[in-house]
C-alpha positions in Angstrom: 94.7 112.7 109.1 92.8 113.0 105.7 89.2 111.8 106.6 88.6 112.0 102.7 87.6 108.2 101.1 91.3 108.2 99.2 91.2 104.6 99.0 88.2 104.9 96.5 87.2 108.5 95.1 90.1 110.5 94.6 89.8 113.3 97.1 91.6 115.8 94.8 91.6 116.0 91.4 91.7 119.6 90.3 95.6 119.0 88.8 94.5 115.7 87.0 92.3 117.6 84.5 92.7 121.5 84.9 96.1 122.8 85.8 99.2 122.9 84.3 103.0 124.1 86.0 104.3 127.1 84.1 107.9 127.5 85.1 109.3 130.7 86.0 109.9 132.1 82.6 106.4 131.4 81.5 107.4 129.7 78.3 107.1 125.4 79.2 105.6 123.2 81.2 107.1 121.0 83.1 105.8 117.0 83.0 106.4 114.0 85.1 105.9 110.2 84.5 102.6 108.8 85.9 100.5 105.8 85.1 97.1 106.9 84.2 93.7 104.8 83.0 91.2 106.1 80.9 89.0 102.7 80.8 88.4 100.2 83.3 89.8 96.5 83.0 92.8 94.6 83.9 96.5 95.6 84.6 96.9 96.2 80.7 94.6 99.4 81.0 97.6 101.3 83.1 99.2 103.5 80.7 102.9 104.8 81.1 102.6 108.0 80.3 103.3 112.2 80.7 101.5 114.6 82.4 101.7 117.9 83.5 103.4 118.4 87.3 100.7 119.1 89.9 100.5 122.5 91.0 100.0 123.5 94.9 96.9 124.9 96.0 95.2 126.0 99.1 96.8 123.6 102.2 98.0 121.2 99.7 101.9 121.3 98.5 103.6 119.3 95.5 105.9 116.2 97.0 108.5 114.9 95.1 107.7 111.0 95.0 110.9 108.5 96.2 108.7 104.9 96.8 105.5 103.9 95.7 103.4 101.2 97.7 101.0 99.0 95.7 98.0 97.3 97.6 95.1 94.5 96.8 92.7 97.2 96.3 94.6 99.0 93.6 93.9 96.0 91.4 90.0 96.6 92.1 90.6 100.3 91.6 92.0 99.7 88.1 88.6 97.5 87.2 86.1 99.8 89.3 85.4 96.7 91.4 86.3 98.4 94.4 83.8 99.8 97.7 83.7 103.2 95.9 82.9 104.0 92.4 86.0 105.7 90.4 86.3 108.0 88.1 88.0 108.5 85.0 90.7 109.5 84.2 92.9 108.0 87.3 96.0 107.8 88.4 95.8 104.7 90.7 97.0 104.1 94.3 97.9 106.4 97.2 100.5 105.6 99.2 103.6 107.2 99.1 107.0 108.5 100.7 108.9 111.4 99.4 110.2 114.7 100.3 108.0 118.3 100.8 109.4 121.2 99.2 111.4 121.9 102.6 112.8 118.6 102.4 111.3 116.5 105.0 110.7 113.0 104.4 107.4 111.8 105.2 104.6 109.1 104.5 101.5 110.4 103.1 98.3 109.5 101.0 98.4 111.0 97.9 95.7 113.9 97.1 95.7 113.1 93.5 96.8 109.5 92.9 100.2 107.8 93.9 101.1 105.9 90.6 103.3 109.1 89.7 106.7 111.1 90.4 105.1 114.2 92.0 101.8 114.4 94.0 99.7 116.8 95.8 99.8 116.2 99.5 99.0 118.1 103.1 101.4 118.7 105.1 99.4 118.8 108.0 98.2 115.2 107.3 101.1 113.6 106.4 103.2 111.2 108.7 107.1 112.5 109.5 109.3 109.2 109.0 112.2 108.1 111.8 115.5 107.6 109.7 115.1 103.8 111.2 112.3 103.1 109.1 113.2 102.7 105.2 110.8 103.6 102.6 109.5 99.9 102.0 109.2 99.7 105.6 106.8 102.9 105.9 104.9 102.2 102.7 103.9 98.5 104.4 102.5 100.6 107.2 100.4 102.8 105.6 97.3 100.4 104.7 98.7 97.0 105.3 100.0 97.5 108.7 97.4 99.6 110.1 94.7 96.9 108.6 96.8 93.9 110.6 96.8 95.9 113.5 93.3 96.6 113.6 91.7 93.4 112.6 93.8 91.6 115.0 92.9 94.2 117.9 90.1 96.7 117.3 87.6 94.4 115.2 88.8 91.1 115.7 89.1 91.6 119.4 92.2 89.1 119.6 93.6 88.1 123.0 96.8 86.0 124.4 96.5 82.4 124.0 93.9 82.2 121.0 94.3 80.3 117.9 94.3 82.6 114.8 94.4 82.0 111.0 95.8 84.4 108.4 95.1 83.6 104.9 96.9 85.1 102.2 99.9 85.0 104.9 102.6 85.8 103.0 100.7 88.9 101.9 101.4 92.7 102.8 98.8 92.3 105.2 99.2 88.6 106.2 103.1 88.7 107.0 102.9 91.3 109.2 99.4 90.1 111.0 101.4 86.8 111.6 104.5 88.7 113.1 101.9 90.9 115.8 99.7 87.9 116.2 102.9 86.0 117.4 104.3 88.8 119.2 100.6 89.4 121.3 100.8 86.0 122.4 98.9 84.2 119.8 98.9 80.6 118.1 99.2 81.4 114.9 97.9 79.5 111.6 99.2 80.8 108.4 97.5 79.6 105.0 99.3 80.1 101.9 100.3 78.4 98.2 103.5 77.6 97.3 107.0 76.2 99.5 108.8 79.4 99.4 105.8 81.3 100.9 105.2 78.5 103.2 108.7 79.0 104.6 108.0 82.6 104.6 105.8 82.4 107.1 107.4 79.7 109.5 110.3 82.4 109.3 107.9 85.0 110.3 106.7 83.1 112.9 103.4 80.7 112.0 103.4 77.6 114.2 101.8 75.8 111.4 101.1 76.5 107.6 98.4 75.4 105.7 98.2 74.9 102.0 95.6 77.3 100.5 94.7 74.8 98.1 93.6 71.9 100.1 89.5 70.6 99.5 88.5 70.9 103.0 89.8 74.1 104.5 87.6 73.5 107.6 89.4 70.0 108.2 92.7 71.3 107.5 92.4 75.0 109.6 91.2 72.3 112.7 93.8 69.5 112.0 96.1 72.2 112.3 94.9 73.6 115.7 95.0 70.3 117.3 91.9 69.0 116.2 89.9 72.0 118.0 88.1 75.0 116.1 89.7 78.1 115.8 89.1 81.6 117.7 89.8 83.9 114.9 90.2 84.0 111.2 91.6 86.9 109.1 89.9 86.5 105.3 90.4 88.2 102.1 89.8 85.7 99.9 86.3 85.1 99.8 84.3 82.2 98.1 84.8 78.8 99.2 87.8 79.8 101.8 85.3 82.3 103.6 82.9 79.5 103.9 84.9 76.8 105.1 86.8 78.9 107.2 83.5 80.1 109.3 82.6 76.8 109.7 86.0 76.2 111.4 85.2 78.5 114.2 85.0 77.7 117.6 82.5 78.9 120.1 82.8 82.9 120.5 84.9 82.7 117.2 85.1 85.7 115.0 86.4 85.7 111.1 87.1 89.4 109.9 86.8 89.5 106.2 88.6 92.4 104.8 88.8 91.7 101.1 88.0 89.5 98.2 90.8 88.5 96.0 89.4 85.6 94.5 86.4 88.1 93.3 84.1 85.0 94.3 81.4 86.1 96.9 80.7 83.7 100.1 77.7 81.8 100.3 74.9 83.7 101.6 74.8 83.5 105.9 71.6 83.2 107.7 72.2 85.6 110.8 69.9 82.8 112.9 72.8 79.8 112.0 75.7 81.9 114.0 73.6 81.6 116.9 74.4 77.9 117.9 78.3 78.8 118.6 77.6 82.5 119.1 79.9 83.3 116.3 80.9 86.8 114.9 81.3 88.0 111.4 82.9 91.2 111.2 84.2 93.4 108.1 87.1 95.6 108.0 87.9 98.9 105.4 90.5 100.9 106.7 88.7 104.2 105.3 86.7 104.2 108.4 89.7 104.6 110.5 91.1 107.8 108.5 90.5 111.2 110.6 90.8 109.2 114.1 93.8 109.9 115.8 93.7 107.1 118.0 93.4 104.8 115.1 96.1 106.2 112.6 98.7 108.2 114.2 98.6 106.2 117.6 99.0 103.2 115.6 101.6 104.1 113.8 103.7 105.5 116.8 103.3 102.0 117.8 104.4 100.1 115.1 107.1 102.4 114.2 108.4 102.0 117.7 107.9 97.9 117.1 110.3 98.2 113.6 112.9 100.3 115.1 113.2 98.0 118.2 113.3 95.3 115.5 110.2 93.1 117.0 108.6 94.0 113.7 110.1 93.3 110.1 108.3 94.4 107.2 108.5 92.2 104.2 109.6 94.0 100.9 109.0 91.4 98.5 110.1 93.3 95.3 110.6 96.6 94.0 109.5 97.1 89.7 110.2 100.3 88.0 106.9 102.6 87.6 107.3 102.0 83.9 106.4 98.1 84.5 103.5 98.7 87.0 101.5 96.5 84.7 103.8 93.7 85.3 103.3 94.4 89.3 99.9 94.0 89.1 100.0 90.9 86.9 102.2 89.0 89.3 100.0 90.2 92.3 97.1 89.1 90.9 98.8 85.6 89.7 99.7 85.3 93.9 103.6 85.2 92.8 104.1 88.3 95.3 105.3 88.4 98.9 104.8 91.1 101.5 105.1 95.0 100.2 105.3 95.5 96.5 106.9 98.9 95.8 107.2 101.2 92.7 110.4 103.3 92.1 109.4 106.2 90.3 112.6 107.2 88.9 112.4 104.6 86.5 
């Protein structure tokens, strides 16, 4: 699996900047539709443009993209507020489903950006897709499924019988984390905002749902857990949500931070204050799993198996035409989306 920092700096830009595909007659350049940004900012900086088709180079081949996944990280990427520095011009995104030149259907991390009709992939680094796994379900696994798995098991050290708080429970990671935590024997407390999202969290298996807009999240989480402190918190909001969730942790409790949707930093934490209840704070970034078979390929096998068995049901919330990627980002930032958001490159 790729070891490149594909969630941040693009691991192949040569075709974006220098190479054109010329037809066999040598008299025309074929072009594709793509989203490109030439300046950093909000969703409005994304432009729907024509770009030259990528050209196969080295081990990379050109893949015809049939579906594109959107992640919250993409909104940070367009702002250049991500963990890795971005470089312009830039095609956002990274996760795609499509067909290799031999016709094989695969899930892949794009070498030169994902919001486009064609992209470069290394055929040795793609994930072959079972027929029983849809494009949307596959895209939900690439970043969000792997993340949900590792923030629960690898970093969160989750054990059956524990209470787990899932912030943004109706989101891409949250909707999967609820199901996995419940499947693995947890008492699941989902946190979300609207009535529609609360209903979805309950349908996914959450035992209790807490309103994300409560003034005192610490008290709300304890109340949801029968008056007791909680064992594990999966947190990607930041700000006071993190602060109050940390306060709600039980003895030997853990909080895993894997995002900062609010763009607001939590209050500084003095390490000595963690000692009283042996609390732990951990971070997670998917990039650190890349290149590790046991953390990527082996997990895909397990997750796909759960999907095929009907035990894990990825939520595909909406599909937008590629030409309306701006609207998709705006909806995500406004917290109007649920589950996995997909772009259709054919439109």
